[in-house]
C-alpha positions in Angstrom: -28.4 -31.4 16.2 -30.4 -28.4 14.7 -29.4 -26.2 17.8 -26.2 -27.2 16.9 -26.1 -26.6 13.2 -24.6 -23.1 14.2 -22.2 -23.4 15.6 -20.4 -26.6 13.3 -21.4 -23.6 10.9 -19.3 -21.3 12.7 -16.5 -23.6 13.6 -16.0 -24.4 10.0 -15.4 -20.5 9.1 -13.2 -20.0 11.5 -11.1 -23.3 10.5 -11.4 -22.3 6.9 -10.1 -19.0 8.4 -7.4 -20.0 9.8 -6.3 -22.0 7.7 -6.2 -19.1 5.0 -3.8 -17.5 7.6 -1.5 -19.7 7.7 -1.1 -20.3 4.2 -0.7 -16.4 3.8 1.8 -16.6 6.8 3.8 -19.5 5.6 4.0 -17.7 1.7 5.4 -14.7 3.4 8.0 -16.4 5.3 9.0 -17.9 2.0 9.1 -14.7 0.3 10.7 -12.9 2.5 13.1 -15.7 2.9 14.1 -16.0 -1.0 14.1 -12.2 -0.8 17.7 -12.3 1.5 19.4 -15.3 -0.3 20.9 -15.7 -3.5 20.5 -16.1 -6.6 19.1 -12.3 -7.0 17.3 -11.7 -10.5 18.2 -8.1 -11.6 16.2 -7.8 -14.6 13.0 -8.7 -12.9 13.8 -6.4 -10.1 14.5 -3.6 -12.3 11.2 -4.4 -14.5 9.4 -4.4 -10.8 10.8 -1.1 -9.7 10.0 0.8 -13.2 6.5 -0.6 -12.8 6.1 -0.3 -9.0 7.6 2.7 -8.8 8.4 5.2 -11.8 5.0 4.2 -13.4 2.8 4.8 -10.2 4.2 8.2 -10.0 1.2 10.0 -11.8 -1.8 8.4 -10.3 0.0 9.2 -6.8 0.8 12.5 -7.5 -2.6 13.5 -9.0 -4.0 11.6 -5.7 -1.9 13.3 -3.2 -2.0 17.4 -4.6 -6.0 16.8 -5.2 -6.1 15.5 -1.6 -3.8 18.1 -0.1 -6.2 20.9 -1.5 -9.3 19.3 -0.8 -8.1 18.8 3.1 -7.1 22.2 3.7 -10.4 23.4 2.2 -12.4 21.8 4.5 -9.7 22.2 7.5 -10.5 26.3 6.9 -13.8 25.5 6.9 -14.5 23.7 9.7 -11.9 25.7 11.9 -13.8 29.2 10.7 -16.8 27.9 13.1 -14.2 28.6 15.7 -12.3 31.2 14.7 -9.2 28.3 14.1 -8.3 29.1 10.7 -4.9 29.3 11.4 -4.3 25.8 11.8 -4.7 24.8 8.1 -0.8 24.4 7.6 -0.2 22.2 10.6 -3.1 20.3 10.1 -2.6 19.7 6.5 1.5 18.8 7.3 0.2 16.4 9.7 -2.5 14.7 8.2 -0.9 13.8 5.0 2.5 12.6 6.8 1.1 10.8 9.1 -2.4 9.4 7.7 -3.4 10.5 4.1 0.0 10.3 2.7 0.8 6.8 3.1 -2.9 5.0 3.2 -3.7 7.0 0.1 -0.1 5.9 -1.9 -1.0 1.9 -0.2 -4.2 2.0 -1.6 -3.2 3.4 -5.1 -0.5 0.7 -5.0 -3.0 -2.0 -4.6 -5.4 -0.8 -7.1 -2.7 -0.3 -9.5 -0.2 -3.0 -8.6 -1.6 -5.9 -6.7 -4.0 -6.5 -9.6 -1.3 -6.1 -11.9 1.0 -8.7 -10.2 -2.0 -10.9 -9.6 -3.5 -11.1 -13.2 0.2 -11.5 -14.4 1.3 -14.4 -12.5 -1.8 -16.0 -12.6 -1.8 -15.9 -16.4 1.5 -17.1 -16.1 -0.2 -20.3 -14.3 -3.1 -20.5 -17.0 -0.8 -20.5 -19.5 2.0 -23.4 -17.8 4.5 -20.9 -17.7 5.2 -21.2 -14.1 5.4 -25.1 -14.9 7.8 -24.7 -17.5 9.8 -22.4 -15.3 10.0 -25.3 -12.9 11.2 -28.0 -15.7 14.1 -25.4 -16.5 15.1 -25.9 -12.7 14.2 -22.1 -11.8 12.0 -21.3 -8.4 8.9 -19.5 -9.2 9.4 -17.9 -5.6 12.8 -16.6 -6.5 12.0 -15.5 -9.8 8.7 -14.5 -9.3 7.7 -13.3 -6.3 10.6 -12.2 -4.4 11.8 -9.4 -7.0 8.3 -8.1 -6.9 8.0 -8.1 -3.0 11.6 -6.1 -2.6 10.7 -4.0 -5.4 7.9 -3.1 -3.1 9.8 -2.9 0.3 12.2 -0.5 -1.6 10.1 1.7 -3.9 6.3 1.9 -2.1 8.7 4.3 1.2 9.8 6.2 -2.2 6.3 6.7 -3.3 5.0 7.9 0.4 7.7 10.7 0.5 6.6 12.0 -3.1 3.0 11.8 -2.1 3.5 13.6 1.2 5.6 16.8 0.0 2.7 16.9 -3.4 0.1 16.9 -0.6 1.5 19.6 1.5 1.9 21.5 -2.1 -1.6 20.9 -2.7 -2.5 22.6 0.2 -0.3 25.4 0.4 -1.4 26.3 -3.4 -5.0 26.2 -2.0 -3.9 28.2 1.0 -2.1 31.1 -0.2 -3.7 31.0 -3.5 -7.6 31.0 -2.5 -7.7 31.3 1.5 -5.2 34.7 1.8 -2.2 32.5 3.7 1.3 34.3 3.6 3.4 31.8 1.4 6.5 32.7 3.6 4.3 32.0 6.9 2.6 28.8 6.0 6.1 27.0 5.0 7.4 28.2 8.0 4.6 26.7 10.4 4.6 23.4 8.3 8.4 22.9 8.7 8.1 23.9 12.6 5.2 21.7 13.2 6.1 18.3 11.5 8.7 16.2 13.5 11.3 13.4 12.7 8.9 11.0 14.0 5.9 11.7 11.6 8.1 11.4 8.4 9.5 8.2 10.1 6.4 6.4 10.5 5.7 7.5 7.0 8.2 5.9 5.4 7.4 2.6 7.7 4.2 2.6 7.0 4.8 2.9 3.2 7.9 -0.2 3.6 4.7 -2.3 5.6 2.3 -1.5 2.6 4.4 -1.8 -0.4 5.2 -5.4 1.2 1.5 -6.5 2.1 0.6 -5.2 -1.8 3.1 -7.0 -3.6 2.9 -10.2 -1.2 -1.0 -10.2 -1.8 -0.6 -9.9 -5.8 1.6 -12.7 -5.4 0.0 -14.9 -3.5 -3.3 -14.7 -5.2 -1.1 -14.8 -8.7 0.4 -18.3 -7.5 -2.8 -19.6 -5.7 -5.1 -18.9 -8.4 -7.5 -21.4 -10.5 -7.2 -22.5 -14.0 -9.1 -20.5 -16.6 -10.2 -17.0 -16.9 -12.2 -16.9 -13.8 -9.7 -18.3 -11.9 -7.7 -15.2 -13.1 -10.5 -12.9 -12.5 -11.0 -14.0 -8.8 -7.3 -14.1 -8.2 -7.1 -10.2 -9.2 -10.6 -9.4 -7.6 -9.6 -10.9 -4.8 -6.1 -10.0 -4.1 -7.3 -5.9 -4.1 -9.9 -6.5 -1.5 -7.4 -8.5 0.8 -4.7 -5.8 0.2 -6.7 -3.1 0.6 -8.2 -4.5 4.3 -4.1 -5.4 5.3 -3.1 -1.9 4.5 -5.7 -0.4 6.1 -5.5 -2.6 9.4 -2.2 -2.4 9.3 -2.1 1.3 9.4 -4.3 1.4 12.5 -1.4 -1.0 14.0 1.3 1.3 13.1 -0.5 4.6 14.2 -1.1 2.8 17.6 2.6 1.7 17.7 3.9 4.9 16.8 1.6 7.8 18.7 -0.3 5.7 21.2 -0.1 7.5 24.8 
């Protein structure tokens, strides 16, 4: 029996993990079904678009511009070892558009928006506002979850596009201001090197990351325990889950778009 106890613990952990995966999958399918079916709550959707999109622009812009600037410096420094300094425009462009832009925007959304959604919905559950919605014959999934998920699917790709442009501009500013690159040549190399597939993959990743971030915030908020500790655990768990899923989804999508 002692020899079998580790296997029993492993089996229980596996079953618990599969149960969580099943609950999250069912929640995601239910949420997406409500996104596609009326009634639609325009006011809630508008507020979600404002919170996820417009109010996230400052942190997305600052993150992107400093990342692009640092990337240009690193590429120039590393390329100098092989007399390959001229590749700075191309590598900054592909690095920001394919990977760093979508991933960093996704993680910023997870930090800012996912935590906010989870805390808001969990607090509503603790204060029995969700029970009040049910009493008023309003489906919480339709009223609270669907508008936020739809907003994430719509607006995060736009944030990724803005982040890509700002990140490339950050690299451009450093390269032309400090590293001696010709502005016109830098822009030409950037535009010549990027391909439509790079941009499409960036926007698709943004859509996927936006959906994951909002779904995790809604799921952990709806599944939170009672009391202040429940709200805290829901907020922490939502950010952790969203960040891990975003990185995993990035790997899968990169493989799908660019595997040989």
